[in-house]
PDB file of N, CA, C and O in Angstrom, chain B, residues numbered from 101:
ATOM      1  N   UNK B 101     133.957  -1.063-108.437  1.00  0.00           N
ATOM      2  CA  UNK B 101     133.557  -0.249-106.999  1.00  0.00           C
ATOM      3  C   UNK B 101     133.174   1.352-106.847  1.00  0.00           C
ATOM      4  O   UNK B 101     132.312   1.870-106.137  1.00  0.00           O
ATOM      5  N   UNK B 102     134.055   1.915-107.702  1.00  0.00           N
ATOM      6  CA  UNK B 102     133.555   3.647-107.842  1.00  0.00           C
ATOM      7  C   UNK B 102     132.375   4.205-108.488  1.00  0.00           C
ATOM      8  O   UNK B 102     131.844   5.297-108.286  1.00  0.00           O
ATOM      9  N   UNK B 103     132.127   3.500-109.106  1.00  0.00           N
ATOM     10  CA  UNK B 103     130.510   3.522-109.911  1.00  0.00           C
ATOM     11  C   UNK B 103     129.534   3.006-108.639  1.00  0.00           C
ATOM     12  O   UNK B 103     128.530   3.708-108.520  1.00  0.00           O
ATOM     13  N   UNK B 104     129.608   2.280-107.997  1.00  0.00           N
ATOM     14  CA  UNK B 104     128.915   1.346-106.841  1.00  0.00           C
ATOM     15  C   UNK B 104     128.936   2.647-105.738  1.00  0.00           C
ATOM     16  O   UNK B 104     127.874   2.993-105.220  1.00  0.00           O
ATOM     17  N   UNK B 105     129.802   3.123-105.517  1.00  0.00           N
ATOM     18  CA  UNK B 105     129.525   3.939-104.246  1.00  0.00           C
ATOM     19  C   UNK B 105     129.290   5.437-104.992  1.00  0.00           C
ATOM     20  O   UNK B 105     128.592   6.131-104.253  1.00  0.00           O
ATOM     21  N   UNK B 106     129.520   5.872-105.757  1.00  0.00           N
ATOM     22  CA  UNK B 106     128.975   6.992-106.673  1.00  0.00           C
ATOM     23  C   UNK B 106     127.511   6.768-106.693  1.00  0.00           C
ATOM     24  O   UNK B 106     126.790   7.761-106.792  1.00  0.00           O
ATOM     25  N   UNK B 107     126.994   5.617-106.614  1.00  0.00           N
ATOM     26  CA  UNK B 107     125.260   5.661-107.333  1.00  0.00           C
ATOM     27  C   UNK B 107     124.566   5.665-105.554  1.00  0.00           C
ATOM     28  O   UNK B 107     123.674   6.389-105.113  1.00  0.00           O
ATOM     29  N   UNK B 108     125.304   4.664-104.879  1.00  0.00           N
ATOM     30  CA  UNK B 108     125.044   5.010-103.598  1.00  0.00           C
ATOM     31  C   UNK B 108     125.090   6.563-103.041  1.00  0.00           C
ATOM     32  O   UNK B 108     124.137   7.063-102.444  1.00  0.00           O
ATOM     33  N   UNK B 109     126.054   7.108-103.256  1.00  0.00           N
ATOM     34  CA  UNK B 109     126.252   8.762-102.944  1.00  0.00           C
ATOM     35  C   UNK B 109     125.137   9.386-103.564  1.00  0.00           C
ATOM     36  O   UNK B 109     124.396  10.114-102.903  1.00  0.00           O
ATOM     37  N   UNK B 110     124.988   9.215-104.521  1.00  0.00           N
ATOM     38  CA  UNK B 110     124.179  10.106-105.201  1.00  0.00           C
ATOM     39  C   UNK B 110     122.484   9.720-104.852  1.00  0.00           C
ATOM     40  O   UNK B 110     121.645  10.620-104.820  1.00  0.00           O
ATOM     41  N   UNK B 111     122.233   8.704-104.676  1.00  0.00           N
ATOM     42  CA  UNK B 111     120.884   8.174-104.050  1.00  0.00           C
ATOM     43  C   UNK B 111     120.505   9.004-102.710  1.00  0.00           C
ATOM     44  O   UNK B 111     119.368   9.414-102.475  1.00  0.00           O
ATOM     45  N   UNK B 112     121.744   9.207-101.778  1.00  0.00           N
ATOM     46  CA  UNK B 112     121.461   9.385-100.563  1.00  0.00           C
ATOM     47  C   UNK B 112     121.283  10.878-100.633  1.00  0.00           C
ATOM     48  O   UNK B 112     120.201  11.332-100.261  1.00  0.00           O
ATOM     49  N   UNK B 113     122.226  11.697-101.069  1.00  0.00           N
ATOM     50  CA  UNK B 113     122.495  12.803-101.710  1.00  0.00           C
ATOM     51  C   UNK B 113     120.854  13.340-102.081  1.00  0.00           C
ATOM     52  O   UNK B 113     120.282  14.195-101.405  1.00  0.00           O
ATOM     53  N   UNK B 114     120.289  12.716-103.185  1.00  0.00           N
ATOM     54  CA  UNK B 114     119.175  13.030-103.413  1.00  0.00           C
ATOM     55  C   UNK B 114     117.946  12.872-102.503  1.00  0.00           C
ATOM     56  O   UNK B 114     116.824  13.373-102.582  1.00  0.00           O
ATOM     57  N   UNK B 115     118.434  12.120-101.714  1.00  0.00           N
ATOM     58  CA  UNK B 115     116.554  11.864-100.567  1.00  0.00           C
ATOM     59  C   UNK B 115     117.592  13.248 -99.444  1.00  0.00           C
ATOM     60  O   UNK B 115     116.757  13.898 -98.815  1.00  0.00           O
ATOM     61  N   UNK B 116     118.777  13.650 -99.188  1.00  0.00           N
ATOM     62  CA  UNK B 116     118.678  14.352 -98.366  1.00  0.00           C
ATOM     63  C   UNK B 116     118.132  15.902 -98.797  1.00  0.00           C
ATOM     64  O   UNK B 116     117.942  16.786 -97.961  1.00  0.00           O
ATOM     65  N   UNK B 117     117.931  16.057-100.149  1.00  0.00           N
ATOM     66  CA  UNK B 117     117.494  17.167-100.843  1.00  0.00           C
ATOM     67  C   UNK B 117     115.958  17.021-100.897  1.00  0.00           C
ATOM     68  O   UNK B 117     115.286  18.041-100.737  1.00  0.00           O
ATOM     69  N   UNK B 118     115.195  15.543-101.162  1.00  0.00           N
ATOM     70  CA  UNK B 118     114.166  15.232-100.873  1.00  0.00           C
ATOM     71  C   UNK B 118     113.570  14.351 -99.738  1.00  0.00           C
ATOM     72  O   UNK B 118     113.455  13.130 -99.850  1.00  0.00           O
ATOM     73  N   UNK B 119     113.304  14.860 -98.946  1.00  0.00           N
ATOM     74  CA  UNK B 119     113.154  13.598 -98.020  1.00  0.00           C
ATOM     75  C   UNK B 119     112.198  12.851 -97.789  1.00  0.00           C
ATOM     76  O   UNK B 119     112.129  11.832 -97.102  1.00  0.00           O
ATOM     77  N   UNK B 120     111.327  13.475 -98.485  1.00  0.00           N
ATOM     78  CA  UNK B 120     109.905  12.605 -98.956  1.00  0.00           C
ATOM     79  C   UNK B 120     109.863  11.825-100.012  1.00  0.00           C
ATOM     80  O   UNK B 120     108.865  11.156-100.282  1.00  0.00           O
ATOM     81  N   UNK B 121     110.837  11.828-100.653  1.00  0.00           N
ATOM     82  CA  UNK B 121     110.906  11.223-102.024  1.00  0.00           C
ATOM     83  C   UNK B 121     110.835   9.563-101.775  1.00  0.00           C
ATOM     84  O   UNK B 121     111.252   9.050-100.737  1.00  0.00           O
ATOM     85  N   UNK B 122     110.333   8.913-102.716  1.00  0.00           N
ATOM     86  CA  UNK B 122     110.259   7.704-103.034  1.00  0.00           C
ATOM     87  C   UNK B 122     109.634   7.188-104.225  1.00  0.00           C
ATOM     88  O   UNK B 122     108.623   7.674-104.733  1.00  0.00           O
ATOM     89  N   UNK B 123     110.410   5.962-104.751  1.00  0.00           N
ATOM     90  CA  UNK B 123     110.382   5.613-105.929  1.00  0.00           C
ATOM     91  C   UNK B 123     110.972   4.293-106.307  1.00  0.00           C
ATOM     92  O   UNK B 123     111.812   3.883-105.506  1.00  0.00           O
ATOM     93  N   UNK B 124     110.758   3.630-107.206  1.00  0.00           N
ATOM     94  CA  UNK B 124     111.044   2.158-107.960  1.00  0.00           C
ATOM     95  C   UNK B 124     112.623   2.464-108.002  1.00  0.00           C
ATOM     96  O   UNK B 124     113.122   3.588-107.947  1.00  0.00           O
ATOM     97  N   UNK B 125     113.410   1.066-108.126  1.00  0.00           N
ATOM     98  CA  UNK B 125     114.420   1.318-108.628  1.00  0.00           C
ATOM     99  C   UNK B 125     114.490   1.936-110.314  1.00  0.00           C
ATOM    100  O   UNK B 125     115.303   2.798-110.646  1.00  0.00           O
ATOM    101  N   UNK B 126     113.701   1.450-111.064  1.00  0.00           N
ATOM    102  CA  UNK B 126     113.519   2.041-112.512  1.00  0.00           C
ATOM    103  C   UNK B 126     113.624   3.515-112.336  1.00  0.00           C
ATOM    104  O   UNK B 126     114.544   4.260-112.671  1.00  0.00           O
ATOM    105  N   UNK B 127     112.267   3.841-111.622  1.00  0.00           N
ATOM    106  CA  UNK B 127     112.419   5.759-111.522  1.00  0.00           C
ATOM    107  C   UNK B 127     113.554   6.520-110.993  1.00  0.00           C
ATOM    108  O   UNK B 127     114.075   7.597-111.282  1.00  0.00           O
ATOM    109  N   UNK B 128     113.797   5.471-109.997  1.00  0.00           N
ATOM    110  CA  UNK B 128     115.633   6.057-109.505  1.00  0.00           C
ATOM    111  C   UNK B 128     116.614   6.375-110.470  1.00  0.00           C
ATOM    112  O   UNK B 128     117.398   7.307-110.655  1.00  0.00           O
ATOM    113  N   UNK B 129     116.300   5.209-111.082  1.00  0.00           N
ATOM    114  CA  UNK B 129     117.790   5.445-112.178  1.00  0.00           C
ATOM    115  C   UNK B 129     117.578   6.512-113.038  1.00  0.00           C
ATOM    116  O   UNK B 129     118.482   7.258-113.415  1.00  0.00           O
ATOM    117  N   UNK B 130     116.158   6.629-113.432  1.00  0.00           N
ATOM    118  CA  UNK B 130     115.921   7.587-114.575  1.00  0.00           C
ATOM    119  C   UNK B 130     115.814   8.983-113.976  1.00  0.00           C
ATOM    120  O   UNK B 130     116.375   9.910-114.561  1.00  0.00           O
ATOM    121  N   UNK B 131     115.216   9.176-112.984  1.00  0.00           N
ATOM    122  CA  UNK B 131     115.290  10.735-112.251  1.00  0.00           C
ATOM    123  C   UNK B 131     116.021  11.021-111.532  1.00  0.00           C
ATOM    124  O   UNK B 131     116.300  12.211-111.386  1.00  0.00           O
ATOM    125  N   UNK B 132     116.537  10.180-110.901  1.00  0.00           N
ATOM    126  CA  UNK B 132     117.557  11.049-109.472  1.00  0.00           C
ATOM    127  C   UNK B 132     118.841  10.816-109.842  1.00  0.00           C
ATOM    128  O   UNK B 132     119.654  11.261-109.033  1.00  0.00           O
ATOM    129  N   UNK B 133     119.271  10.305-110.727  1.00  0.00           N
ATOM    130  CA  UNK B 133     120.625  10.224-110.608  1.00  0.00           C
ATOM    131  C   UNK B 133     120.774  11.049-111.752  1.00  0.00           C
ATOM    132  O   UNK B 133     119.923  11.281-112.611  1.00  0.00           O
ATOM    133  N   UNK B 134     122.681  11.736-111.634  1.00  0.00           N
ATOM    134  CA  UNK B 134     122.962  12.826-112.497  1.00  0.00           C
ATOM    135  C   UNK B 134     123.452  12.364-114.117  1.00  0.00           C
ATOM    136  O   UNK B 134     123.523  13.107-115.096  1.00  0.00           O
ATOM    137  N   UNK B 135     123.773  10.818-114.039  1.00  0.00           N
ATOM    138  CA  UNK B 135     124.553  10.341-115.136  1.00  0.00           C
ATOM    139  C   UNK B 135     123.614   9.207-115.257  1.00  0.00           C
ATOM    140  O   UNK B 135     123.654   8.346-114.378  1.00  0.00           O
ATOM    141  N   UNK B 136     122.505   9.058-116.542  1.00  0.00           N
ATOM    142  CA  UNK B 136     121.974   8.291-116.529  1.00  0.00           C
ATOM    143  C   UNK B 136     122.249   7.156-117.910  1.00  0.00           C
ATOM    144  O   UNK B 136     121.854   7.247-119.073  1.00  0.00           O
ATOM    145  N   UNK B 137     123.097   6.075-117.228  1.00  0.00           N
ATOM    146  CA  UNK B 137     123.434   4.445-118.174  1.00  0.00           C
ATOM    147  C   UNK B 137     122.445   3.788-118.797  1.00  0.00           C
ATOM    148  O   UNK B 137     122.422   2.935-117.909  1.00  0.00           O
ATOM    149  N   UNK B 138     121.667   3.449-119.479  1.00  0.00           N
ATOM    150  CA  UNK B 138     120.359   2.546-118.894  1.00  0.00           C
ATOM    151  C   UNK B 138     121.217   0.941-119.440  1.00  0.00           C
ATOM    152  O   UNK B 138     120.508  -0.045-119.241  1.00  0.00           O
ATOM    153  N   UNK B 139     122.461   0.667-120.009  1.00  0.00           N
ATOM    154  CA  UNK B 139     123.239  -0.447-119.550  1.00  0.00           C
ATOM    155  C   UNK B 139     123.719  -0.464-118.629  1.00  0.00           C
ATOM    156  O   UNK B 139     124.228  -1.582-118.544  1.00  0.00           O
ATOM    157  N   UNK B 140     123.934   0.103-117.751  1.00  0.00           N
ATOM    158  CA  UNK B 140     124.676  -0.344-116.694  1.00  0.00           C
ATOM    159  C   UNK B 140     123.938   0.359-115.077  1.00  0.00           C
ATOM    160  O   UNK B 140     124.311   0.112-113.930  1.00  0.00           O
ATOM    161  N   UNK B 141     123.072   1.061-115.427  1.00  0.00           N
ATOM    162  CA  UNK B 141     122.093   1.944-114.628  1.00  0.00           C
ATOM    163  C   UNK B 141     120.898   0.901-113.396  1.00  0.00           C
ATOM    164  O   UNK B 141     120.736   1.080-112.189  1.00  0.00           O
ATOM    165  N   UNK B 142     120.465   0.195-114.012  1.00  0.00           N
ATOM    166  CA  UNK B 142     119.245  -0.201-112.902  1.00  0.00           C
ATOM    167  C   UNK B 142     120.206  -1.666-112.324  1.00  0.00           C
ATOM    168  O   UNK B 142     119.919  -2.024-111.182  1.00  0.00           O
ATOM    169  N   UNK B 143     121.380  -2.551-113.113  1.00  0.00           N
ATOM    170  CA  UNK B 143     121.808  -3.503-112.258  1.00  0.00           C
ATOM    171  C   UNK B 143     122.251  -2.821-111.333  1.00  0.00           C
ATOM    172  O   UNK B 143     122.062  -3.256-110.197  1.00  0.00           O
ATOM    173  N   UNK B 144     122.985  -1.532-111.501  1.00  0.00           N
ATOM    174  CA  UNK B 144     124.059  -1.093-110.472  1.00  0.00           C
ATOM    175  C   UNK B 144     123.101  -0.214-109.052  1.00  0.00           C
ATOM    176  O   UNK B 144     123.373  -0.125-107.854  1.00  0.00           O
ATOM    177  N   UNK B 145     121.898   0.338-109.884  1.00  0.00           N
ATOM    178  CA  UNK B 145     120.899   0.802-108.678  1.00  0.00           C
ATOM    179  C   UNK B 145     120.272  -0.030-107.857  1.00  0.00           C
ATOM    180  O   UNK B 145     119.970   0.360-106.729  1.00  0.00           O
ATOM    181  N   UNK B 146     119.924  -1.520-108.349  1.00  0.00           N
ATOM    182  CA  UNK B 146     119.628  -2.346-107.479  1.00  0.00           C
ATOM    183  C   UNK B 146     120.333  -2.912-106.250  1.00  0.00           C
ATOM    184  O   UNK B 146     119.889  -3.079-105.114  1.00  0.00           O
ATOM    185  N   UNK B 147     121.326  -3.121-106.665  1.00  0.00           N
ATOM    186  CA  UNK B 147     123.125  -3.111-106.148  1.00  0.00           C
ATOM    187  C   UNK B 147     122.621  -2.153-104.840  1.00  0.00           C
ATOM    188  O   UNK B 147     122.245  -2.538-103.733  1.00  0.00           O
ATOM    189  N   UNK B 148     122.728  -0.966-105.284  1.00  0.00           N
ATOM    190  CA  UNK B 148     122.780   0.191-104.279  1.00  0.00           C
ATOM    191  C   UNK B 148     121.762   0.310-103.572  1.00  0.00           C
ATOM    192  O   UNK B 148     121.914   1.018-102.577  1.00  0.00           O
ATOM    193  N   UNK B 149     120.928  -0.062-103.704  1.00  0.00           N
ATOM    194  CA  UNK B 149     119.194  -0.003-102.902  1.00  0.00           C
ATOM    195  C   UNK B 149     119.544  -1.348-102.353  1.00  0.00           C
ATOM    196  O   UNK B 149     119.131  -1.342-101.193  1.00  0.00           O
ATOM    197  N   UNK B 150     120.016  -2.320-102.576  1.00  0.00           N
ATOM    198  CA  UNK B 150     119.975  -3.506-101.851  1.00  0.00           C
ATOM    199  C   UNK B 150     121.166  -3.352-100.354  1.00  0.00           C
ATOM    200  O   UNK B 150     121.014  -4.042 -99.347  1.00  0.00           O
ATOM    201  N   UNK B 151     122.217  -2.396-100.500  1.00  0.00           N
ATOM    202  CA  UNK B 151     123.121  -1.928 -99.790  1.00  0.00           C
ATOM    203  C   UNK B 151     122.604  -1.078 -98.573  1.00  0.00           C
ATOM    204  O   UNK B 151     122.623  -1.267 -97.357  1.00  0.00           O
ATOM    205  N   UNK B 152     122.069   0.074 -99.490  1.00  0.00           N
ATOM    206  CA  UNK B 152     121.598   0.902 -98.703  1.00  0.00           C
ATOM    207  C   UNK B 152     120.615   0.576 -97.323  1.00  0.00           C
ATOM    208  O   UNK B 152     120.754   0.985 -96.171  1.00  0.00           O
ATOM    209  N   UNK B 153     119.527  -0.362 -97.936  1.00  0.00           N
ATOM    210  CA  UNK B 153     118.535  -1.064 -97.114  1.00  0.00           C
ATOM    211  C   UNK B 153     119.131  -1.720 -96.237  1.00  0.00           C
ATOM    212  O   UNK B 153     118.821  -1.685 -95.046  1.00  0.00           O
ATOM    213  N   UNK B 154     120.356  -2.615 -96.874  1.00  0.00           N
ATOM    214  CA  UNK B 154     121.078  -3.297 -95.210  1.00  0.00           C
ATOM    215  C   UNK B 154     121.435  -2.362 -94.316  1.00  0.00           C
ATOM    216  O   UNK B 154     121.407  -2.405 -93.086  1.00  0.00           O
ATOM    217  N   UNK B 155     121.850  -1.318 -95.218  1.00  0.00           N
ATOM    218  CA  UNK B 155     122.597  -0.668 -93.983  1.00  0.00           C
ATOM    219  C   UNK B 155     121.884   0.675 -93.218  1.00  0.00           C
ATOM    220  O   UNK B 155     122.351   1.707 -92.737  1.00  0.00           O
ATOM    221  N   UNK B 156     120.547   0.138 -93.354  1.00  0.00           N
ATOM    222  CA  UNK B 156     119.110   0.603 -92.333  1.00  0.00           C
ATOM    223  C   UNK B 156     119.251   2.206 -93.040  1.00  0.00           C
ATOM    224  O   UNK B 156     119.374   3.024 -92.128  1.00  0.00           O
ATOM    225  N   UNK B 157     119.264   2.811 -94.301  1.00  0.00           N
ATOM    226  CA  UNK B 157     119.447   4.137 -94.688  1.00  0.00           C
ATOM    227  C   UNK B 157     118.441   4.218 -95.559  1.00  0.00           C
ATOM    228  O   UNK B 157     118.266   5.406 -95.833  1.00  0.00           O
ATOM    229  N   UNK B 158     117.506   3.344 -96.272  1.00  0.00           N
ATOM    230  CA  UNK B 158     116.640   2.710 -97.021  1.00  0.00           C
ATOM    231  C   UNK B 158     115.472   2.473 -96.777  1.00  0.00           C
ATOM    232  O   UNK B 158     115.675   1.431 -96.153  1.00  0.00           O
ATOM    233  N   UNK B 159     114.170   2.614 -96.753  1.00  0.00           N
ATOM    234  CA  UNK B 159     113.130   1.482 -96.128  1.00  0.00           C
ATOM    235  C   UNK B 159     112.937   0.957 -97.639  1.00  0.00           C
ATOM    236  O   UNK B 159     113.199   1.750 -98.543  1.00  0.00           O
ATOM    237  N   UNK B 160     112.364  -0.710 -98.047  1.00  0.00           N
ATOM    238  CA  UNK B 160     112.268  -1.198 -98.951  1.00  0.00           C
ATOM    239  C   UNK B 160     110.520  -1.111 -98.401  1.00  0.00           C
ATOM    240  O   UNK B 160     110.197  -1.055 -97.215  1.00  0.00           O
ATOM    241  N   UNK B 161     109.644  -1.117 -99.451  1.00  0.00           N
ATOM    242  CA  UNK B 161     107.952  -1.522 -99.470  1.00  0.00           C
ATOM    243  C   UNK B 161     107.573  -1.950-100.399  1.00  0.00           C
ATOM    244  O   UNK B 161     107.674  -1.432-101.511  1.00  0.00           O
ATOM    245  N   UNK B 162     106.992  -3.115-100.101  1.00  0.00           N
ATOM    246  CA  UNK B 162     105.955  -4.283-101.504  1.00  0.00           C
ATOM    247  C   UNK B 162     104.607  -3.502-101.606  1.00  0.00           C
ATOM    248  O   UNK B 162     103.848  -3.544-100.638  1.00  0.00           O
ATOM    249  N   UNK B 163     104.336  -2.939-102.490  1.00  0.00           N
ATOM    250  CA  UNK B 163     102.608  -2.515-102.440  1.00  0.00           C
ATOM    251  C   UNK B 163     102.220  -4.069-102.914  1.00  0.00           C
ATOM    252  O   UNK B 163     102.842  -5.130-102.973  1.00  0.00           O
ATOM    253  N   UNK B 164     100.813  -3.620-103.232  1.00  0.00           N
ATOM    254  CA  UNK B 164     100.131  -4.868-103.181  1.00  0.00           C
ATOM    255  C   UNK B 164     100.294  -5.766-104.347  1.00  0.00           C
ATOM    256  O   UNK B 164     100.197  -6.993-104.347  1.00  0.00           O
ATOM    257  N   UNK B 165     100.534  -5.039-105.266  1.00  0.00           N
ATOM    258  CA  UNK B 165     100.669  -5.194-106.929  1.00  0.00           C
ATOM    259  C   UNK B 165     102.103  -5.443-107.211  1.00  0.00           C
ATOM    260  O   UNK B 165     102.467  -5.369-108.385  1.00  0.00           O
ATOM    261  N   UNK B 166     103.104  -5.776-106.134  1.00  0.00           N
ATOM    262  CA  UNK B 166     104.542  -6.063-105.855  1.00  0.00           C
ATOM    263  C   UNK B 166     105.382  -5.128-106.598  1.00  0.00           C
ATOM    264  O   UNK B 166     106.410  -5.461-107.186  1.00  0.00           O
ATOM    265  N   UNK B 167     104.899  -3.928-106.548  1.00  0.00           N
ATOM    266  CA  UNK B 167     105.743  -3.061-107.320  1.00  0.00           C
ATOM    267  C   UNK B 167     106.755  -2.410-105.622  1.00  0.00           C
ATOM    268  O   UNK B 167     106.303  -2.139-104.509  1.00  0.00           O
ATOM    269  N   UNK B 168     107.782  -2.380-106.002  1.00  0.00           N
ATOM    270  CA  UNK B 168     109.033  -2.323-104.828  1.00  0.00           C
ATOM    271  C   UNK B 168     109.136  -0.562-104.675  1.00  0.00           C
ATOM    272  O   UNK B 168     109.392   0.078-105.695  1.00  0.00           O
ATOM    273  N   UNK B 169     108.930   0.152-103.387  1.00  0.00           N
ATOM    274  CA  UNK B 169     109.469   1.387-103.487  1.00  0.00           C
ATOM    275  C   UNK B 169     110.372   1.543-102.457  1.00  0.00           C
ATOM    276  O   UNK B 169     110.314   0.897-101.411  1.00  0.00           O
ATOM    277  N   UNK B 170     111.344   2.515-102.754  1.00  0.00           N
ATOM    278  CA  UNK B 170     111.982   2.587-101.890  1.00  0.00           C
ATOM    279  C   UNK B 170     112.362   4.091-101.408  1.00  0.00           C
ATOM    280  O   UNK B 170     112.641   5.049-102.128  1.00  0.00           O
ATOM    281  N   UNK B 171     112.300   4.037-100.081  1.00  0.00           N
ATOM    282  CA  UNK B 171     112.839   5.856 -99.440  1.00  0.00           C
ATOM    283  C   UNK B 171     113.308   6.076 -98.520  1.00  0.00           C
ATOM    284  O   UNK B 171     113.200   5.017 -97.903  1.00  0.00           O
ATOM    285  N   UNK B 172     113.885   6.861 -97.811  1.00  0.00           N
ATOM    286  CA  UNK B 172     115.036   7.575 -96.669  1.00  0.00           C
ATOM    287  C   UNK B 172     113.771   6.777 -95.450  1.00  0.00           C
ATOM    288  O   UNK B 172     112.551   6.895 -95.329  1.00  0.00           O
ATOM    289  N   UNK B 173     114.845   5.955 -94.701  1.00  0.00           N
ATOM    290  CA  UNK B 173     114.109   5.240 -93.335  1.00  0.00           C
ATOM    291  C   UNK B 173     113.992   6.523 -92.696  1.00  0.00           C
ATOM    292  O   UNK B 173     114.483   7.515 -93.234  1.00  0.00           O
ATOM    293  N   UNK B 174     113.377   6.594 -91.583  1.00  0.00           N
ATOM    294  CA  UNK B 174     113.151   7.356 -90.326  1.00  0.00           C
ATOM    295  C   UNK B 174     114.703   7.296 -89.599  1.00  0.00           C
ATOM    296  O   UNK B 174     115.271   6.206 -89.529  1.00  0.00           O
ATOM    297  N   UNK B 175     115.201   8.244 -89.189  1.00  0.00           N
ATOM    298  CA  UNK B 175     116.205   8.334 -88.358  1.00  0.00           C
ATOM    299  C   UNK B 175     115.972   7.498 -86.879  1.00  0.00           C
ATOM    300  O   UNK B 175     114.968   7.597 -86.173  1.00  0.00           O
ATOM    301  N   UNK B 176     117.120   6.687 -86.616  1.00  0.00           N
ATOM    302  CA  UNK B 176     116.917   5.922 -85.554  1.00  0.00           C
ATOM    303  C   UNK B 176     117.341   6.818 -84.327  1.00  0.00           C
ATOM    304  O   UNK B 176     118.121   7.753 -84.511  1.00  0.00           O
ATOM    305  N   UNK B 177     116.839   6.542 -83.093  1.00  0.00           N
ATOM    306  CA  UNK B 177     116.470   6.965 -81.711  1.00  0.00           C
ATOM    307  C   UNK B 177     117.927   7.320 -81.296  1.00  0.00           C
ATOM    308  O   UNK B 177     118.468   6.349 -81.825  1.00  0.00           O
ATOM    309  N   UNK B 178     118.928   7.998 -80.743  1.00  0.00           N
ATOM    310  CA  UNK B 178     119.881   8.009 -79.861  1.00  0.00           C
ATOM    311  C   UNK B 178     119.809   6.542 -78.636  1.00  0.00           C
ATOM    312  O   UNK B 178     118.868   6.203 -77.919  1.00  0.00           O
ATOM    313  N   UNK B 179     121.034   5.991 -78.766  1.00  0.00           N
ATOM    314  CA  UNK B 179     121.155   5.003 -77.955  1.00  0.00           C
ATOM    315  C   UNK B 179     121.484   5.087 -76.592  1.00  0.00           C
ATOM    316  O   UNK B 179     121.571   4.063 -75.914  1.00  0.00           O
TER     317      UNK B 179
END
């Protein structure tokens, strides 16, 4: 669970520093994270991305050819 939360935090931190960034899960695992462990990174990153999308913090976009990109969700208006 610690690694999962760490990945979520790292993804959000990266996007706070680069709010216009967007990438695939593979690109995020390779370029955005401080520790890149190819054995666990992709599965854990996919889980973290799914969680962050469900929380409304990220948006998931499927391109015409099927590539999936993730980016920061726009801020929600105050209620």
